[in-house]
N, C-alpha and C positions, 0 to 999 in steps of 0.2 A: 431408507435413510432419512434422518430428521433434517428438516430444512434449516440452513444456517441462520444464525441470529443476524438481523439487519438492524443497524443503528440509525436512528432518525437524527435530523438536524438538531443540534443542541443537546443530544443525549450525554449524560455523564458516563465517562468510561475511565478505566485505569489501564495505562500503558506502561508496562515494566515497572509497576509499583507507584507510578506518578499519576495523580488525578488530572484528567483532561476533559475536554468537551469536543463534540463533533461540530466543527465550525464551517465545514463544507462537505458535500456528498455529491457523487456523480454515479449514475447507472449507466453501464455500458452493455451493449449486446454484440456478441461475436457472430460470425457468419453462420454458424450452426445453431444459433439461437440461445446459447448459454449466456447467463447474466454475470457481470462482474461489477462489484461496487468499489468505488474509491472514496476514501475518507480523508479529510484534512482535520487532524487533531490539534488543538491549541490548548495551552495551559498558562498559568501565571507567568512564569519566566521560561526562557529557552525558545528555541526555534520550533515552528510548527512541524508536525510529523505527518507524512503521506503514506497511507496504507492502501493496498489492494486486496480485496476479498474475492477469491475464486468461488465458482458456483458450489464446490465441495465444502466451502466454509474455511478453507486454508487461507492464511493471511501472509502478505509479504510486505516488508518495508521498502519503500521506493525512496532511495537517497540520490537527489539530483546533484549533477556535477555543477560547480560554479561556471559561469560563462568563460572565464579566463582559463579554465582547466578542460575545456570541451575536448573530447577525444577526437582523433583523426579517422575518418572513414575512407576506406578505399574498396570499392566493390562490395564483396560479402564479408569483409573483415573490418574490425574496429581496433584501433591501437590506443591503449592507455599506457603511456610510459613504454616500457619494454614488453608489456603483456599484450597478446593478440587474442581477440574474441571473434569467433566465427558464427555467421548467421545460421540459425537453426530452425527459424520459423518466423512468419509474419502473421500478425492478427489485424483484421479489418474490424474496427470497433465502432458501432453506431452509438451515438450519445443519445440516450432516451431521456435523461433527466440530469439537471445540474442545478443544485440549490446551495445557498450560502456563499461562502468565500470560494474562489477559484481553486480546483483541485488538480491543477496542471497548468501548463503553459499555453493552452489554447481556449481561453474563455470565449464562449459563444460558438465553438466548433460543433458541427453536427456529425463529423466523421473523423476518426483518428486511425492512422496506420502506425502499428507498433511492431518493430522488429526486435526479435529476441536473439541474443548472441550468447554463446557459451565460451568460457575461457578458464584459465587456471585459477582465477580468483572467484569463479562462480558465474552468475548470469548478469548480463548488462542489457538494458532495453533502450532502444532508440525510438522516439515517438515524434510524429509530425502530422500536420493537417494537410491533406492534399490541396495542391495549388499554392501552398506557402513555402518559403524557403527556411522558416524557423524550425529547428529541431531541438529536442530535449533529450538528454541522456540521463538514465538512472542506473545505479547499482541496485540489484533486486536481491534482498536478503529474506528468506523464509523466516517466519516468527515461530518460536517454540510454543507449545501448548501452554496456556496461562499467561502469555505475554500481553494479550489484550482481553480485558474482561469488562462486562458492564459493571457500573459502580455497585449495583445491588449484589451481583454475583461475588464481587470482590469482598464486599462487607460481610456476606454470608460465610465465605471461606475463612475470613479473619475470625469471625465469631466461633466457627466450628473449631479452628485451631486453638482459640482461647479456652473454650470448654474442654477440649482434649487435654491441654496443658493442666488445667485445674483438676481434672480427673486423675492425672498422673501424680499430682502433688498430694492428693487424698490417699494414694496407696501407701 
């Protein structure tokens, strides 16, 4: 299997058709040695985007809850309004690298505990630093193929599409 593309700090990317830059990156290592990257993307206007890249190269959008809308946790369940999410796993993630802007709520942390919850609207993640009472909640949405591309790959795809359109016009 080909190794997934890793984006460096300040790399030009295109997220869902919008040009952005990697303004922060974090490398995490799970208990079994698998690597996970987190990217903070920023662009001209709009809110920054936080993405997580699994070892297999799959990406997920991490959408944080605003502090005022923080879910209620009770044991192994999390309630978001009337929806209930159930704990399905916990990841213990060692922070190996953190460069650029903060890619989460725990700048300077060396270890993160990440609880994964499943519910009717998908996956919810609760993350905390051991020894701290601060928690961050994210809705986790998998990205479709082509949602995140390097600027070079995006430009090449556009050029290919332009050429293909020109060839059809010549027929």
